[in-house]
C-alpha positions in Angstrom: -13.9 -9.9 5.1 -11.0 -10.3 2.7 -8.8 -12.3 5.1 -9.2 -15.2 7.5 -6.9 -16.2 10.2 -6.9 -19.8 11.3 -4.3 -20.6 14.0 -1.0 -19.6 12.5 -2.2 -19.4 8.9 -3.7 -16.4 7.0 -5.9 -16.8 3.9 -6.2 -13.7 1.7 -8.9 -13.4 -0.9 -7.3 -11.4 -3.7 -8.6 -9.7 -6.8 -5.5 -9.5 -9.0 -5.0 -6.8 -11.6 -2.1 -7.8 -13.8 -0.1 -5.5 -16.2 -0.3 -2.5 -13.8 2.3 0.3 -13.6 3.5 -0.9 -10.2 2.9 -3.6 -7.5 0.6 -2.2 -4.9 -2.3 -2.9 -2.5 -5.5 -1.1 -3.4 -8.9 -0.9 -2.0 -11.1 -3.7 -0.6 -12.9 -5.1 -3.7 -16.6 -5.8 -2.9 -17.1 -7.3 0.5 -14.6 -10.1 0.5 -11.5 -9.4 -1.5 -8.5 -7.1 -1.5 -7.5 -5.7 -4.9 -3.7 -5.9 -5.7 -2.2 -4.4 -8.8 0.7 -6.5 -10.2 3.3 -5.2 -12.8 3.6 -8.5 -14.6 1.2 -9.5 -17.4 -1.2 -12.5 -17.0 0.9 -14.6 -19.4 2.4 -18.0 -18.5 2.0 -17.5 -14.8 4.1 -14.3 -14.7 1.5 -12.4 -12.7 1.2 -15.2 -10.1 5.0 -15.3 -9.7 5.1 -11.5 -9.3 2.2 -11.7 -6.8 4.0 -14.3 -4.7 7.1 -12.2 -4.8 5.2 -9.0 -3.8 3.4 -10.8 -0.9 6.6 -12.4 0.3 8.4 -9.1 0.4 5.4 -7.2 1.9 4.7 -9.6 4.8 8.2 -11.1 5.3 7.1 -14.7 4.3 9.3 -17.1 2.4 8.0 -17.5 -1.2 7.9 -21.2 -0.7 5.3 -20.8 2.2 2.8 -18.9 0.0 0.2 -21.4 -1.4 -2.6 -20.9 -3.9 -5.7 -22.4 -2.4 -8.0 -21.5 -5.2 -8.0 -19.4 -8.4 -4.5 -19.9 -9.7 -5.9 -19.2 -13.2 -8.5 -16.7 -12.2 -8.5 -13.0 -11.3 -10.0 -13.8 -7.8 -7.8 -16.2 -5.8 -7.3 -17.3 -2.3 -3.7 -17.4 -1.1 -2.5 -18.9 2.2 0.7 -18.1 4.1 2.0 -18.2 7.7 0.7 -15.4 10.0 3.6 -12.9 10.5 4.0 -9.8 12.7 4.5 -7.8 9.5 1.0 -8.9 8.3 -0.5 -8.0 11.6 1.1 -4.5 11.5 -0.1 -4.0 7.9 -3.7 -5.0 8.9 -3.7 -2.7 11.9 -2.3 0.3 10.1 -4.4 0.0 6.9 -7.7 -1.5 8.2 -7.7 -0.6 11.9 -8.0 -4.3 12.7 -5.8 -6.2 15.1 -5.3 -9.9 15.4 
């Protein structure tokens, strides 16, 4: 599973694809990651900044609450943020999963 909920925190395992035409969620990558396309190139942390901005806007989480647990310099990374109602709605509507 590409996500893990532990109390009030969510961990997302992400396969990032920088330098895409737009920011968007894609398919589940393998068994345990969600692919996310990011507009910014993987240069000097630009893609990570754009990823944080995209997740913040998508799930209504303050950017300061989004933490890189692993893979800050890798394509596959684990990001943690507070569990929000917006994330639960996204999960239910896209993956028929409720929390």
